N, C-alpha and C positions, 0 to 999 in steps of 0.2 A: 504495501499499499504506499502511496506517494503521499505524503503531508507537505502540503505547502507551507513556507516561513511564515506567511501571514496568519495562518491558523494557529501555528505554535504560540506566536505571541499573543493572540486574542487568547489562547487556553491560559498561558502563565499569568496574563492579566487577570483572569477569572478567579484564577488559584489565589493569586495574591489578594484580591479583594474579599474572597471568602475567609481567609486565614487571619485571626485576629492576634497578631504576635504580641501586642501590649498586654491583653488580657491573660495571656498564658505565661506571663512572667510572674514569678515569686513576690509575695508581698514586700520583702526587704529590697529587692532591686527596684520595685515600683516606687517605695517610700524614698529610696536614694535618689532617684531620677526627680522626683517632686521637691525634694529638700533644696534643689540647687533653684528652685523658684522662688520670688517673692511670695510672701504669706498669703496674699490677695489672690495671686495667681495660682498657687498652690490650691486653694480651697475653690478656686472656680473649675477646676478639674473634675469636681463631682458631677457636673452636668454632661460631661463626656460619655459616661457609662456607668451602669450599675457597679462594675467591677472598682471603679475608681471613688465609689462614694465616701468611703471612710478611710481611704488610704493617707489623706492629709494628717490624720490624728496620729499617725505614727510616723511623721517625718522627724528627721534628727535636727533640723536646723530651721529657724523662723527668722524671717527679716520683714520687720515692720515698717515699710517706707512708703506712706501714703501720697508720695509726689505723683506716682502714674496712675493714681485712680481718683482723683479729684472729680471726674465727670461721671463716676459711676454711682453716684449717690443723688437721690432726688432732692429738689427744694423749689418752692413755689415760685409762680410768676416768672418763669424762665423758659428758654428755648425748648422745643420739644422733640423728643428722639426715641427710636425704638431700640436703643442699645440694650442689651441685657444687662441687670445690674445684679450684683452678687454680694450681699452683705455678708461680714463676718459672722457665721452661726446659722445662716439660712440662705436659701435661694430665692431671690426674687427677681421674676421677669417682667420688666415693665413694656407694655404695649404702647402702641401709638396714642398720644395724647398726655403721656407722664412729661414731667418737666425736670429738666437738669441744668443744675446751675454750675457754670464754670468760669464766674467770674469773681469768687471769693475763695481763692486757695486757702487761705487759714482757716476759714469755716470749714470747708471740706475735710482739710487735715484734722482738725479737731474733731469731726464727725467719726473719721475713722479710727482715730485714737482711742476714742471712748469704747470702741469693740474689741480692743486688745484682750479686757478681761475675760471676754466670752471666749475666745479664741484659746487662750491658756488653759481655761477650765475645761475646755471641750478636748484638749491635746492629752493624748493618753500615754506617752512615753518620756523618759529623760532626754533632754536636749544637749546635744554639742555645742550648739552656738545659737544666741539669740541677740538680734539687732533691733532697736528701737529709735525710730525718728519722732520727736516730739516738739511741742510749742513749750513755752516757759510756764503756761498755767498748769501743765501737768506736774511740773515739778511744785508749784505753789500748793495745788491740791494734796499733795503727797502721794500721787500716783506712782512716781519715779521709785519713791521709796518702798513704797506696796510692791512693784515689780521686781525689784533687785531682791527682796526678802523672799518672794515666792518662787522666783527662777532659781534661787540658790539652796533654798531648803527643800522644795517639792520638786523641782524638775532637775537637779543636781547639775546645772548647767556648767560647762567648762569653758566656754567664751562668750563674754559679755560685752555689747558695744552700744553706747549712747549719744545720740546726736541731737542737741538743742536747736531746732531748725529756725529760731526766730531771728538770729543775726546771722545767717549764711548768707551773706553777699560779697561782693567781690572788694568794697570798701564800706567800711563802717567804723563809728567813733569808738575809740579805746574806751570810753567811759561805758560802753555797753557790751564789752567784750565778755559774752557768755554770763551764765546765770550760777549763782553762787552754789555750791555743792556743800551743802550743810546736812549731813547725813549721821546716823548714830556711830559711836565706835564699834569698830570690828565688824560693820556690816560686810565686809568683803571676805571675811575669815572663813569661808565655806571651804570645806575640804576639796571639793572638785574643781573650784574656780581656778583656772590658770591663766586666763587672759582676760584684761580690761582696756577697754577704749573708750576715751571720752572726747568729744568734739563740742566746741564752743561752751566751754564751762569755765567758772571762776573757782578755781580749788583754794579755797581759803585755808583749810586745816588738812592734817594728816591723820586725824582721828579714825575716820572710816576704814583706813588700811592697818589699823591696829592688828595684830597676830595673823597677818596674811601670809602664813607659812608655806602656802602652795602656790602662791600668784607667781607666775615665771615671766608674763609678757606684759607691759605697761605702755599703753600709746596714749599721748596726749596732745590733740590736734587744736590749735586755735584756742587755746585754755590761757585763762589769767593766774598764773602760780608764782609765789614768791621762791627765792632761791632756797631760804630755810626749809620751806613746806616741802618743795621737791626732795631735798637731801634728807628729809625726815621720811619720807614716803619709801624710799630707796632703802633706807636702814630698818624701816619696818617689815620690808618682805625679804624674809632670810634667804630664800631661794629665787630671788628675780634673776633671770637671765638675759631678757631682751628690755631696752628702753628706747623708745622713741618719743622726741618732743619737737613740734613743729610749731613755728609761727606764734609764738607766745607774746605777752605784751612786756612793756618795759619793768614789769613788776620783777621779771626775772633778770638778775642781773648778772649771775654766773651759774655755771653748771659744775657741781662739784659732786663727785662720785667716788666714794671710799667704800669698795665691796670686793670680796672675794669670790662671789658667785655671777656677777653680770658679765655675760660673753660678749653682746652685741649692743652698740650704742649708736643710735641715728639722730644727729640734730640737723634741723632745716630751717633756712629762713629766720633766725635768731640774732637778735642785736645786742650783745653780750659784753662784759667787761673783763671777762676771763673764762677759760675751760681747765678744769683741774680733775683729773682722771687718775686713780690709783688703784688698780685691779689685776692682781695674777692672772685672772680667768678672762679678761679681754681679749676676745679673738678677733672682733671687727668692728671697725671704727669708720663712720660715714658722715660726712659734713657736706651738706647741700646749701650753697647761696648764704652764707655765713657772712656775719659782719662782727669782728673783735680784733683787739690786738693782737697779731700773730705773736708777739712774745709773751702773751700773757696765757699761751696755750702750754699747760705743763703735763705730760702724760709719763706715766710708769705702767707699762703694759709689755713685760717681757716675751708675753706669749702672744702679741699681736700678730695674725696671719693674714688679715684681709685690711686694705686702708684706701677708703675712697674720700677725694676732695675735689668737688666741682662746684662752678658758680652757675649752673643752669637749674632752677627750681623745679622740683618735680610736682609742686602742687602750686594752685594760686596763694598770693599774700597780699594783704590790704597794705603792707608798709612799702614805701618807695625805696627803702634801702635794697630790696631784692634786685634791682638794677644793677647790672655787672659793674658800672661805674662806683657805685657805693660799697660794693661788698669786699671782702678782705681778699687780696690776690693769692692764689694757690701758690705761686712761688715764693711768696712771702712767709707761708704757713711752712714750706718745705725748708726755706734757710733757716728757720728757727728749731724745726725738728732735728735738723742735721747739725746744728751749732755752727753753721757757716759764718754766721755774723759774730761770733763770741771770740774772743782773744785766744792765742795758741795756748796759753797757761790756764785757761778759765777752770776753774773749779766750781760745780754746782753747788749753790748754797741752799737749794731746795732739795731734800733727800728723796722727793718724789721723782726728780728729773730723771730719765732714761739716758745714759749715754750715746745708746745706739736703738733708736725705736724700730728700724727697719731689719734688725739682723735676722729675725725669723720669719718675715714677710712673704707669704706666698702670692697675693694677688694685690695689684696696685693700679688704680685709676686715678688720673689726676688731669687737669687743665693746664697745658703750658703752651708757649708759643716757640716752636721750633725754629724760628726766624730770629728769634732775639738771642744775643750771644749770652747774655746773663743768664736767662733760663735754661739754655743748653748746658751752662757750667752747673747748675743746680742739678738737671736730669743726672750729670755724669756723677755728681757727687753721693746724689740719691742711690742711683744704681751701683754704686761702690759700696755702699752700707748694706745694701741687700745682698745676703748670702745664700738665700734658698728661694728666690723669686721664680715662679713659674708661669705667671700670666701678668702680661702690663697692658693697659690701656691708656692711650693719650688722645684727648680732646683738644685740637689745636685751635688757639684763640690768639688774635694779633693783641699784643699787650700794650703797645705804645705805638705812635707815629714814628715817620721815618725822622724828623726833626729832633723828636726826644730820643732816639736812637742813636743819632750822630752825637748828642751833646751828654749822652750818658757817662758816668764815670764808672769804669770797670776796676779801677786799680784796687780797691779794697780786696775783690775775689781773686784778681789775677796774682796778686801778691802772695797767695796762699797756694798756689798751684806749682808744682816744680817743673812744668813742661809749658812750652808756647801754645797760647790758645789755639793756633792754626792746626796743632797736632792732636786736639783734645780726643777725637775718637780713633786716632791710630795707636793710643797707648793701650794694648790687649790686657795688660795687667791691671788698668783701672777698674773695669768692672768683670769680676769673674762670675758673675751671675749669668751675663750674655753669653760666655763660653760654655759654663757647665750645668746651668740650671733652667735657663729661660726657655718655654716651650711654645708658648703661644702671646703673639703681639697683634694689637690691633690700634690703628691709628685713623683718627676721624677729623674730618675738616682739612683733608689733604688737598693743597693748591699746585703742588708741584714746584714751588719755589726753590732756589739753589739752598737754602738753610734746611728745607724739609727734607730735602734728598740725604743728605749727609748721614741723619742716623739710620734711616732703613737701609742704605747701604752698607754700613756698618754692620747692621744686624745680619745681613745676608751672607756677608763675607767672614764674619767672625762668631756667629751664632751656631756652635756645633750641634746644639740640641734643639734647635729651633725647628719646630714642625709645623707651624702655621703662622703666617703674616697676612692681615687683612688691613687693606689701606681703603678708607672710604673717602672719596673724592668730593670736594664741593660742587656746584652746580655751575660755579664761574671759573673753574680752574683752566688754566692756560693750554694751548696746545703744546708749548714746549715741556710742560710738566706731563702732559700724556706721553710724549716721546720718552721721557726720562722713564715714566713708570714701566714703559715697553721694556726697557732695558733690563727690569728686574726679572722679566721670563727668560731671559738669556743666562741666567745664574742658577743652575742647576743645583742648588745646595739644599733647597727644602723640599718637603713632603708635598707642600700646598702654599702657593701664594695666590692671594684673591683680591682683585681690584674692584 
């Protein structure tokens, strides 16, 4: 019998149409899939089939972000719509003639938040994570404290995040920076709670963090917090491993961390007077878009493995110092970290100060101008201090104009070097990590200028262990630079070169 190809396709389509793969999945698999949805969307799956009717009650993650559902709730005297509306706890289908208000998002958000209690009470299993977006009136009415107590005691939540949405704008006055977090002492001392995140809050006291012996991660975004409060919170959390602070107010003058458990510190868009870190366990330090005196960066972290310092913000910030011109230059940070600007016979007056911060470093990500002679010298000194570097990423940024470059005084740096500046990258013994340990290098913002060519050429010729070199070119790179990059392919010393 001969079966035409078109008949086979029709048969396969019919078979696929009759097979309900989703309904045949186990409950645990369905719950895992639905857990990835916002809570309102997870509940809406109940109308898809009888099989999914109660699956949402067993999801392991709840995300109450009402922004995307402001049009799903009825309000009088507004435009008509036939959009099906699903409220928390029940299914309501609105026919033509029902009204929906989309002009007052704050009112709609409040209406959604009021249903959080119904969802939590209807939910039947413990939670891995829960995220709640609310307005300040939820805090004033005591709802936030009630949610925290219920989630930690009844749901044994492991990851908890709160966002006060009243002040989430690109620019807002500092006087309205967040809502005061005045909670009972030890409210976060739940045995299962491992991660906390607060956005747009004023954290005045450290009492809520008393006896947080199991808390490992703390993230504070756009929070008003004082130096002493942050230091006390870290001290109260005996096993904290990860700390992130982003875009705090001027109340935070310094970041001081004295801990033997903190492994990762991420600081972004902060205007500080100094940074003092003393922790044997610190393995990763990330600095994004920071403004502080480079000489006030004191680090004692002999086990540091990952160091990132860039001037490009990851998140939006209301302060104008996030502009690169007002941020601390990465080259200045590296100068003080390597003691390049200190006298030859300098002895550290601060016992926290580490003579070689980079000796155990495995990954380094920095912003530098490879066309700037001074910054090239700084890079050379840094790589000389790195004894175990495996991965290097450089984001090229032009640090100064041609006039500034011509009038720049390099004598203070050149006098410290035992070789002519023109032979900087010809001295193989300067950077043993390039010869013996470096395996991956990524250079971004490449324009093909002469200064930018020297370092990649040195890597190709001297990097015996180098396996991968990535060069990310700018959209305005010159044709001459493209020709020089083509020369890289003629050097068969790498396993992979990617342009």
